[in-house]
C-alpha positions as a printed NumPy array, in Angstrom:
array([[-36.76 ,  18.241,  60.016],
       [-35.898,  17.953,  63.961],
       [-33.345,  15.935,  64.897],
       [-35.651,  13.575,  66.7  ],
       [-37.599,  13.102,  63.442],
       [-34.537,  12.044,  61.717],
       [-33.76 ,   8.34 ,  61.543],
       [-30.158,   7.018,  62.374],
       [-28.077,   5.397,  59.324],
       [-28.732,   1.903,  60.496],
       [-32.312,   2.453,  60.472],
       [-32.259,   4.113,  56.634],
       [-30.032,   1.302,  55.665],
       [-32.822,  -1.031,  57.082],
       [-35.497,   0.536,  55.533],
       [-33.519,   0.596,  51.826],
       [-33.519,  -2.93 ,  52.152],
       [-36.982,  -3.355,  52.953],
       [-38.034,  -1.528,  49.748],
       [-35.763,  -3.196,  47.482],
       [-37.102,  -6.717,  48.688],
       [-40.431,  -5.578,  48.158],
       [-42.185,  -7.07 ,  45.342],
       [-44.315,  -3.853,  45.569],
       [-41.528,  -1.509,  44.494],
       [-41.697,  -1.416,  40.837],
       [-38.773,  -0.232,  39.751],
       [-36.211,  -1.484,  37.224],
       [-32.494,  -2.72 ,  38.39 ],
       [-31.007,   0.223,  37.273],
       [-33.425,   2.194,  39.221],
       [-32.57 ,   0.254,  42.435],
       [-29.359,   0.892,  41.942],
       [-29.822,   4.651,  41.287],
       [-31.934,   4.29 ,  44.648],
       [-29.034,   2.75 ,  46.68 ],
       [-26.233,   5.001,  45.067],
       [-27.827,   8.261,  46.215],
       [-28.814,   6.978,  49.489],
       [-25.354,   5.382,  50.18 ],
       [-23.677,   8.958,  48.653],
       [-26.003,  10.815,  51.36 ],
       [-24.934,   8.716,  54.515],
       [-21.324,   9.47 ,  53.297],
       [-21.688,  13.075,  53.583],
       [-21.432,  13.507,  49.812],
       [-25.071,  14.844,  49.251],
       [-23.781,  18.104,  47.521],
       [-21.654,  15.737,  44.509],
       [-25.402,  14.367,  43.671],
       [-25.997,  15.978,  40.537],
       [-27.254,  14.347,  36.989],
       [-23.729,  14.143,  35.986],
       [-22.584,  11.874,  38.531],
       [-25.514,   9.81 ,  38.524],
       [-25.301,   9.356,  34.843],
       [-21.695,   8.473,  35.211],
       [-21.632,   6.235,  38.235],
       [-24.958,   4.484,  37.878],
       [-26.011,   4.552,  34.091],
       [-22.558,   4.405,  32.63 ],
       [-22.776,   7.159,  30.646],
       [-18.864,   8.62 ,  29.435],
       [-17.157,  11.228,  30.993],
       [-18.427,  13.732,  28.24 ],
       [-22.282,  13.642,  29.124],
       [-24.152,  16.315,  28.867],
       [-27.225,  16.185,  31.217],
       [-29.22 ,  18.83 ,  28.633],
       [-28.774,  16.629,  25.656],
       [-29.266,  13.322,  27.102],
       [-32.161,  13.473,  29.819],
       [-31.475,   9.947,  31.094],
       [-31.234,  10.864,  35.03 ],
       [-33.881,  13.272,  35.161],
       [-36.64 ,  10.789,  33.456],
       [-35.406,   7.849,  35.413],
       [-35.586,  10.023,  38.695],
       [-39.307,  10.812,  37.758],
       [-39.956,   6.77 ,  37.172],
       [-37.981,   6.118,  40.557],
       [-40.276,   8.682,  42.344],
       [-43.343,   7.032,  41.004],
       [-42.048,   3.336,  42.279],
       [-41.521,   4.74 ,  45.63 ],
       [-45.092,   6.422,  45.817],
       [-46.618,   3.056,  44.811],
       [-44.344,   1.402,  47.4  ],
       [-45.543,   3.522,  50.13 ],
       [-49.198,   3.535,  48.96 ],
       [-49.206,  -0.243,  49.675],
       [-46.737,  -2.173,  51.261],
       [-44.68 ,   0.416,  52.9  ],
       [-47.676,   2.474,  53.949],
       [-46.906,   1.905,  57.688],
       [-43.114,   1.722,  57.652],
       [-41.157,   3.376,  60.247],
       [-38.792,   5.132,  58.019],
       [-40.173,   7.504,  55.109],
       [-37.154,   8.195,  51.887],
       [-38.219,  10.493,  49.286],
       [-36.389,  12.224,  46.437],
       [-37.962,  15.544,  46.522],
       [-38.311,  17.079,  42.925],
       [-35.845,  19.331,  41.636],
       [-32.726,  17.687,  42.924],
       [-31.537,  13.886,  43.498],
       [-30.545,  14.442,  47.462],
       [-32.73 ,  11.842,  49.46 ],
       [-34.651,  13.079,  52.509],
       [-35.305,  10.743,  55.625],
       [-38.144,  10.82 ,  58.044],
       [-39.518,   8.906,  61.012],
       [-42.855,   8.128,  60.535],
       [-44.698,   8.013,  64.014],
       [-48.165,   5.911,  64.   ],
       [-48.605,   4.241,  67.3  ],
       [-51.175,   1.906,  68.043],
       [-53.444,   1.618,  71.332],
       [-50.719,  -0.506,  72.804],
       [-47.786,   1.903,  71.555],
       [-46.595,  -0.266,  69.019],
       [-45.954,   0.509,  65.044],
       [-49.08 ,  -0.813,  63.247],
       [-48.757,  -4.164,  60.757],
       [-48.084,  -3.93 ,  57.052],
       [-51.92 ,  -4.641,  56.503],
       [-53.043,  -0.991,  56.511],
       [-55.864,   0.909,  58.222],
       [-59.152,  -0.608,  58.485],
       [-61.453,   0.633,  55.717],
       [-58.506,   2.676,  53.716],
       [-58.6  ,   1.538,  50.042],
       [-55.702,   1.732,  47.871],
       [-56.082,   5.083,  45.884],
       [-54.491,   4.086,  42.688],
       [-55.903,   1.404,  40.178],
       [-54.4  ,  -1.796,  41.244],
       [-55.76 ,  -5.319,  41.125],
       [-54.678,  -8.742,  42.238],
       [-55.72 , -12.105,  40.661],
       [-56.656, -14.746,  43.18 ],
       [-55.624, -18.106,  42.85 ],
       [-58.724, -19.74 ,  41.038],
       [-60.201, -22.344,  42.712],
       [-60.805, -26.156,  41.224],
       [-63.851, -27.693,  41.207],
       [-63.783, -30.263,  39.319],
       [-63.249, -32.726,  42.086],
       [-59.945, -34.055,  40.497],
       [-56.443, -32.754,  41.76 ],
       [-54.865, -33.675,  38.702],
       [-56.955, -30.632,  37.137],
       [-55.089, -28.408,  39.353],
       [-52.702, -27.42 ,  36.625],
       [-55.201, -25.761,  34.091],
       [-56.695, -23.573,  37.332],
       [-52.903, -22.398,  38.209],
       [-52.115, -22.014,  34.526],
       [-55.402, -19.558,  34.077],
       [-54.722, -17.825,  37.081],
       [-51.07 , -16.925,  35.692],
       [-52.602, -16.201,  32.277],
       [-54.905, -13.865,  33.73 ],
       [-52.137, -12.031,  35.838],
       [-49.556, -11.963,  32.643],
       [-52.624, -10.505,  30.497],
       [-53.494,  -7.724,  32.874],
       [-49.841,  -6.946,  33.223],
       [-50.02 ,  -5.442,  29.368],
       [-51.929,  -2.625,  30.831],
       [-49.12 ,  -0.126,  32.236],
       [-51.797,   2.131,  33.813],
       [-52.97 ,  -0.664,  36.153],
       [-50.481,  -1.744,  39.083],
       [-50.865,  -5.948,  39.201],
       [-50.153,  -7.401,  42.394],
       [-47.462, -10.253,  41.695],
       [-49.035, -13.711,  41.738],
       [-46.243, -14.87 ,  44.636],
       [-48.515, -12.589,  46.854],
       [-51.698, -14.014,  46.371],
       [-50.66 , -17.705,  46.542],
       [-50.983, -17.694,  50.374],
       [-54.703, -17.419,  49.901],
       [-54.917, -20.428,  47.844],
       [-58.205, -22.619,  48.789],
       [-58.94 , -20.273,  51.227],
       [-62.045, -18.154,  52.451],
       [-61.247, -14.473,  52.534],
       [-62.928, -11.165,  53.023],
       [-62.415,  -8.698,  50.04 ],
       [-61.674,  -5.586,  52.148],
       [-59.024,  -7.243,  54.545],
       [-57.019,  -8.899,  51.495],
       [-57.56 ,  -5.757,  49.288],
       [-55.446,  -3.705,  52.585],
       [-52.978,  -6.802,  53.018],
       [-52.027,  -6.58 ,  49.488],
       [-52.613,  -3.019,  48.557],
       [-54.932,  -3.871,  45.823],
       [-58.22 ,  -1.88 ,  45.172],
       [-59.694,  -4.559,  42.951],
       [-59.717,  -8.507,  43.444],
       [-60.167, -10.988,  40.334],
       [-61.483, -14.131,  41.844],
       [-62.955, -17.299,  40.337],
       [-63.29 , -20.729,  39.821],
       [-62.821, -23.868,  37.132],
       [-64.842, -26.985,  36.482],
       [-63.357, -29.008,  33.885],
       [-64.138, -32.785,  32.552],
       [-63.381, -34.591,  29.751],
       [-65.359, -32.719,  27.185],
       [-65.847, -29.04 ,  28.164],
       [-64.443, -26.427,  30.814],
       [-66.615, -23.668,  32.859],
       [-64.599, -20.728,  34.074],
       [-66.226, -18.197,  36.364],
       [-64.799, -14.979,  36.831],
       [-65.956, -12.125,  39.155],
       [-64.141,  -8.463,  39.96 ],
       [-64.488,  -7.235,  43.421],
       [-64.225,  -3.436,  44.631],
       [-62.397,  -4.131,  47.986],
       [-63.417,  -0.715,  49.338],
       [-66.783,  -1.637,  49.179],
       [-66.603,  -5.391,  49.204],
       [-69.435,  -5.719,  46.193],
       [-68.893,  -7.584,  43.225],
       [-69.229,  -5.309,  40.111],
       [-68.8  ,  -7.826,  37.148],
       [-69.134, -11.556,  36.897],
       [-69.245, -13.666,  33.696],
       [-69.311, -17.353,  33.094],
       [-67.346, -18.964,  29.993],
       [-68.099, -22.52 ,  28.901],
       [-65.876, -24.203,  25.955],
       [-65.819, -27.475,  24.642],
       [-62.2  , -28.333,  25.001],
       [-59.575, -31.397,  23.961],
       [-56.203, -31.713,  25.301],
       [-54.571, -30.08 ,  21.863],
       [-56.419, -26.643,  22.705],
       [-56.325, -26.34 ,  26.547],
       [-53.884, -23.261,  26.057],
       [-55.928, -21.686,  23.523],
       [-59.008, -21.711,  25.771],
       [-57.118, -20.361,  28.449],
       [-55.694, -17.547,  26.288],
       [-59.034, -16.714,  24.952],
       [-60.88 , -16.435,  28.384],
       [-58.24 , -14.194,  29.657],
       [-58.078, -12.034,  26.588],
       [-61.836, -11.75 ,  26.9  ],
       [-62.181, -10.936,  30.642],
       [-58.92 ,  -8.742,  30.912],
       [-60.35 ,  -6.554,  27.738],
       [-63.51 ,  -5.866,  29.73 ],
       [-61.771,  -5.049,  33.007],
       [-58.399,  -3.13 ,  32.038],
       [-59.158,  -1.533,  28.779],
       [-59.112,   2.358,  28.727],
       [-62.709,   2.061,  28.543],
       [-62.952,  -0.957,  31.12 ],
       [-64.366,  -1.172,  34.364],
       [-61.475,  -0.074,  36.351],
       [-60.847,   2.948,  34.719],
       [-64.812,   3.663,  34.462],
       [-65.312,   3.372,  38.078],
       [-62.261,   5.276,  39.366],
       [-63.079,   7.982,  37.04 ],
       [-66.581,   8.416,  38.435],
       [-65.052,   8.755,  41.833],
       [-62.368,  11.301,  40.662],
       [-64.966,  13.55 ,  39.438],
       [-66.322,  14.141,  42.81 ],
       [-62.967,  15.561,  44.142],
       [-62.305,  19.224,  44.533],
       [-59.317,  20.259,  41.918],
       [-57.234,  21.051,  44.888],
       [-57.459,  17.335,  45.657],
       [-56.215,  16.037,  42.495],
       [-53.255,  13.806,  42.298],
       [-51.659,  13.633,  39.018],
       [-53.421,  10.289,  38.16 ],
       [-56.963,  11.787,  38.934],
       [-55.917,  13.682,  35.654],
       [-55.953,  10.545,  33.864],
       [-58.96 ,   9.601,  35.217],
       [-60.433,  13.14 ,  33.945],
       [-59.269,  12.525,  30.578],
       [-61.059,   8.896,  30.521],
       [-64.48 ,  10.625,  31.564],
       [-63.885,  13.292,  28.688],
       [-63.37 ,  10.172,  26.395],
       [-66.993,   9.281,  27.056],
       [-68.583,  12.569,  26.98 ],
       [-66.638,  14.759,  24.196],
       [-68.01 ,  17.566,  25.384],
       [-66.452,  21.295,  25.652],
       [-66.939,  21.079,  29.469],
       [-65.321,  17.609,  30.034],
       [-62.512,  18.832,  27.524],
       [-61.844,  21.954,  29.35 ],
       [-62.038,  19.929,  32.767],
       [-59.39 ,  17.468,  31.262],
       [-57.242,  19.951,  29.871],
       [-57.019,  21.773,  33.096],
       [-56.292,  18.876,  35.087],
       [-53.475,  17.472,  32.831],
       [-51.884,  21.004,  33.06 ],
       [-51.839,  20.486,  36.616],
       [-50.664,  16.941,  36.621],
       [-47.162,  17.915,  34.586],
       [-46.716,  20.855,  37.14 ],
       [-46.847,  18.048,  39.628],
       [-44.836,  15.441,  37.922],
       [-42.895,  16.713,  34.884],
       [-41.85 ,  13.46 ,  33.771],
       [-45.424,  11.96 ,  33.831],
       [-45.477,  10.704,  30.189],
       [-48.937,   9.378,  30.023],
       [-49.768,  12.781,  30.938],
       [-47.9  ,  14.442,  27.956],
       [-49.332,  11.748,  26.009],
       [-52.92 ,  12.942,  26.741],
       [-52.242,  16.578,  26.297],
       [-51.147,  15.669,  23.116],
       [-54.382,  13.782,  22.346],
       [-56.522,  16.683,  23.755],
       [-54.718,  19.097,  21.514],
       [-55.285,  16.751,  18.046],
       [-58.875,  16.377,  19.202],
       [-59.282,  20.102,  19.816],
       [-57.782,  20.557,  16.19 ],
       [-60.29 ,  18.29 ,  14.71 ],
       [-63.486,  19.478,  17.04 ],
       [-62.82 ,  22.913,  17.883],
       [-63.929,  23.166,  21.381],
       [-61.831,  26.288,  22.373],
       [-59.564,  28.662,  20.624],
       [-55.598,  27.402,  21.066],
       [-53.116,  28.775,  18.806],
       [-51.87 ,  25.887,  16.847],
       [-53.178,  22.854,  18.377],
       [-51.824,  20.546,  16.219],
       [-47.967,  21.779,  16.429],
       [-48.84 ,  21.416,  19.996],
       [-50.358,  17.841,  19.79 ],
       [-47.232,  16.973,  18.219],
       [-44.621,  18.377,  20.349],
       [-46.904,  17.05 ,  23.648],
       [-46.853,  13.318,  22.331],
       [-43.402,  13.079,  21.042],
       [-42.294,  14.353,  24.801],
       [-45.031,  11.727,  25.873],
       [-43.303,   8.917,  24.204],
       [-39.775,  10.106,  25.132],
       [-40.902,   9.609,  28.574],
       [-42.961,   6.216,  28.369],
       [-41.651,   4.858,  24.955],
       [-43.314,   1.374,  25.944],
       [-46.491,   2.817,  27.224],
       [-49.255,   1.629,  24.496],
       [-51.427,   4.821,  25.004],
       [-48.504,   7.411,  24.591],
       [-47.665,   5.648,  21.374],
       [-51.13 ,   5.895,  20.283],
       [-51.525,   9.573,  21.021],
       [-48.499,  10.058,  18.179],
       [-50.372,   7.989,  16.115],
       [-53.566,  10.244,  16.206],
       [-51.431,  13.172,  15.532],
       [-50.079,  11.769,  12.482],
       [-53.486,  10.793,  11.315],
       [-54.752,  14.61 ,  11.68 ],
       [-51.538,  15.583,   9.956],
       [-53.043,  13.373,   7.061],
       [-49.251,  11.253,   6.917],
       [-50.734,   8.108,   6.231],
       [-47.329,   6.414,   5.865],
       [-46.488,   7.506,   9.189],
       [-49.744,   6.94 ,  10.871],
       [-49.761,   3.202,   9.55 ],
       [-46.289,   2.671,  10.351],
       [-46.84 ,   4.258,  14.063],
       [-50.31 ,   2.056,  14.043],
       [-48.703,  -1.044,  13.895],
       [-45.436,  -0.085,  16.189],
       [-48.575,   0.76 ,  18.723],
       [-50.329,  -2.474,  17.971],
       [-47.524,  -4.776,  18.464],
       [-46.974,  -3.649,  22.343],
       [-50.307,  -5.383,  23.153],
       [-52.124,  -7.073,  20.37 ],
       [-55.163,  -7.606,  22.659],
       [-55.965,  -4.118,  23.918],
       [-59.352,  -3.588,  22.93 ],
       [-59.075,   0.318,  22.835],
       [-55.699,   0.563,  20.972],
       [-56.581,  -2.005,  18.327],
       [-59.886,  -0.989,  17.995],
       [-59.258,   2.758,  17.389],
       [-55.965,   1.786,  15.18 ],
       [-58.703,   0.041,  12.972],
       [-61.237,   2.871,  13.285],
       [-58.766,   5.467,  11.862],
       [-57.416,   2.985,   8.973],
       [-61.17 ,   2.629,   7.739],
       [-61.221,   6.671,   7.575],
       [-58.343,   6.556,   5.703],
       [-59.72 ,   4.023,   3.293],
       [-58.139,   1.106,   4.276],
       [-61.297,  -0.779,   4.575],
       [-60.549,  -4.295,   5.389],
       [-57.929,  -4.254,   7.58 ],
       [-59.446,  -1.553,   9.593],
       [-62.703,  -3.23 ,  10.147],
       [-61.103,  -6.276,  10.908],
       [-59.211,  -4.448,  13.728],
       [-62.451,  -2.611,  14.566],
       [-64.471,  -5.431,  15.128],
       [-61.52 ,  -7.43 ,  16.906],
       [-61.613,  -4.05 ,  19.402],
       [-65.349,  -3.996,  20.055],
       [-65.517,  -8.025,  20.586],
       [-63.228,  -7.692,  23.264],
       [-64.647,  -4.876,  25.224],
       [-68.509,  -4.43 ,  24.508],
       [-67.999,  -1.57 ,  26.564],
       [-66.251,   0.44 ,  23.607],
       [-66.635,   3.912,  22.953],
       [-70.039,   4.568,  20.749],
       [-68.214,   6.96 ,  18.276],
       [-66.276,   3.673,  17.106],
       [-69.764,   3.45 ,  14.81 ],
       [-68.744,   6.45 ,  12.602],
       [-66.031,   4.26 ,  10.768],
       [-68.567,   1.451,   9.898],
       [-70.838,   4.171,   8.965],
       [-68.349,   5.644,   6.255],
       [-67.629,   2.23 ,   5.231],
       [-71.223,   1.25 ,   4.293],
       [-72.044,   4.912,   2.702],
       [-69.095,   4.745,   0.36 ],
       [-70.778,   1.339,  -1.178],
       [-73.861,   2.689,  -1.263],
       [-75.44 ,   0.74 ,   1.427],
       [-77.432,   3.476,   3.259],
       [-79.787,   1.701,   5.09 ],
       [-76.736,  -0.129,   6.979],
       [-75.155,   3.585,   7.011],
       [-78.119,   4.774,   8.924],
       [-78.068,   2.04 ,  11.525],
       [-74.535,   2.86 ,  12.469],
       [-75.331,   6.424,  12.469],
       [-78.094,   5.733,  15.531],
       [-75.629,   3.951,  17.361],
       [-73.24 ,   6.766,  17.158],
       [-75.036,   8.605,  20.408],
       [-72.942,  11.802,  20.63 ],
       [-75.82 ,  14.185,  20.048],
       [-73.843,  17.505,  21.084],
       [-71.313,  16.486,  17.939],
       [-72.17 ,  17.762,  14.926],
       [-71.344,  14.227,  13.425],
       [-74.474,  12.768,  15.144],
       [-76.957,  14.658,  12.89 ],
       [-74.639,  14.999,   9.853],
       [-74.211,  11.332,   9.517],
       [-78.231,  10.884,  10.069],
       [-78.993,  13.727,   7.582],
       [-76.333,  12.387,   4.55 ],
       [-77.843,   8.86 ,   5.009],
       [-81.72 ,   9.867,   5.268],
       [-81.137,  12.096,   2.578],
       [-79.881,   9.562,  -0.022],
       [-82.686,   7.462,   1.295],
       [-85.457,   9.76 ,   0.435],
       [-86.826,   9.87 ,   3.577],
       [-86.822,  13.791,   3.342],
       [-88.923,  14.698,   6.373],
       [-86.758,  12.75 ,   8.922],
       [-83.74 ,  14.11 ,   6.984],
       [-84.905,  17.982,   7.275],
       [-85.021,  17.168,  10.994],
       [-81.828,  15.873,  11.261],
       [-80.374,  18.899,   9.354],
       [-82.061,  21.44 ,  11.402],
       [-80.021,  19.825,  14.42 ],
       [-76.975,  19.772,  12.507],
       [-77.378,  23.483,  11.952],
       [-78.32 ,  24.218,  15.681],
       [-74.845,  22.274,  16.667],
       [-72.723,  24.143,  13.869],
       [-74.703,  27.157,  12.656],
       [-71.75 ,  27.982,  10.192],
       [-71.768,  24.453,   8.619],
       [-72.63 ,  25.77 ,   5.423],
       [-69.281,  27.384,   5.015],
       [-67.255,  25.326,   7.427],
       [-68.757,  21.762,   6.774],
       [-66.193,  20.743,   4.214],
       [-63.232,  21.8  ,   6.521],
       [-64.376,  20.002,   9.719],
       [-65.267,  16.706,   7.842],
       [-62.223,  16.819,   6.018],
       [-60.494,  16.471,   9.739],
       [-61.86 ,  12.755,   9.937],
       [-62.478,  11.445,   6.454],
       [-59.316,  10.891,   4.535],
       [-60.736,   9.005,   1.394],
       [-60.8  ,  10.622,  -1.752],
       [-64.5  ,  11.648,  -3.05 ],
       [-66.341,  10.487,  -0.047],
       [-66.678,  14.163,   1.217],
       [-68.378,  15.058,  -1.889],
       [-70.829,  11.843,  -1.267],
       [-71.386,  12.931,   2.18 ],
       [-72.338,  16.766,   1.019],
       [-74.711,  15.087,  -1.881],
       [-76.595,  13.308,   0.757],
       [-76.629,  16.678,   2.66 ],
       [-77.82 ,  18.817,   0.021],
       [-80.585,  15.859,  -0.245],
       [-81.298,  16.291,   3.306],
       [-82.027,  20.562,   2.877],
       [-78.244,  21.87 ,   3.027],
       [-78.744,  24.849,   0.93 ],
       [-76.525,  26.969,  -1.061],
       [-72.836,  26.168,  -2.455],
       [-71.033,  25.039,   0.604],
       [-66.952,  25.795,  -0.18 ]])
């Protein structure tokens, strides 16, 4: 760094205060103290003393006997602080005159002057460059418009705006712009692209409320600020009385946000498509997360390998990225069950990675879910149920998390509770994964309701997985529809040629109900599976 490119201490302090006062700097109070401490120490010429021990004692109140090898608090918090700084410079600070960075591998901050002159030679405003869309999953809820013709009804529109923002904030992988940032646009016409650049938001949620004495009608639209197109819209009409207005707000916000922000929601699905167009060399850590979401919709060996490679690259870029570690754990658990490729001790690795993900991101719901999945595949029902309850408690309205917890419970034979949770997840987000239908298939099959089981099998719709033709063959075999059953059996053996010898082991990775595997193979024998499978 040249002397001309190094800001003065006064400019550094000014930039520090700009960051700390910005609502786009998403850091905890301790992380803010961390940043202030290392900058002040560096400006005082004490950079050589900026070690993990010093920060742990001075910022986090650890005792003089602190051992950074045992307690990783500083390393973990430094990773979170780096991500908070990255978010800030992607949004409100993208055109700030001074850039502050804490390079990986240490805690000594670096400072650099950023020169971006406009045609008049001045620095650009913080609104961002025209045509530049935020690259992270970010959304702003614009103040809902009151169309009731009665200012006294304004409170309902304001309350629903806040409820939508609060519900979105439960999804930790999506950055939600604070409501105070959007209030200045209340009752104004706006261009989505300009607002997106101003707020640093890739998506906008806008809408209107029309309320009278008997009913309330809410219209909501999701806009992509990069294209200025509406990508989703819905109208909700509810009868209401004064006593249940809060319930109406909560119901509408849960329904809308589940569709938008869920793991299988509109934001992740849209950004996942974009990420797949990138060359691996252009990947950021978050692109690996999107590759994982794509894998979950495909469940093919190719998608598995792409997600695995991207996540391994992500943890090299950011070793403290808890969600990436959790998704690696999830992938290894899936590989244990579906055997996409040869990996030594996949379930043991899955447990290690999932535990590390929870340690780095203890409040992240998906991180908890990955550990829950591992306990399912370890057939530890007690630990699975304990972790499932803890995971759901972090956000009881997350469609995927609630649904997949119910899905696993059904496969463990917890029929009633499992189906209730699964149905809730499927209702909250109609875009739920079609493999959810494996659980109701097993429920109907164990009750000898083979027509219903076959109907669920047709909805599974993952023809490259052995489970797809297996479900159809077993149900059709029990129904006596032997011609169709033989066809499904042929498809099963094309998918898994050694199913005769390996089938029970594979099916047992998912079916944890005593006697149900025997019932499945009874249907498969009727469908034409020959011999004495082991």
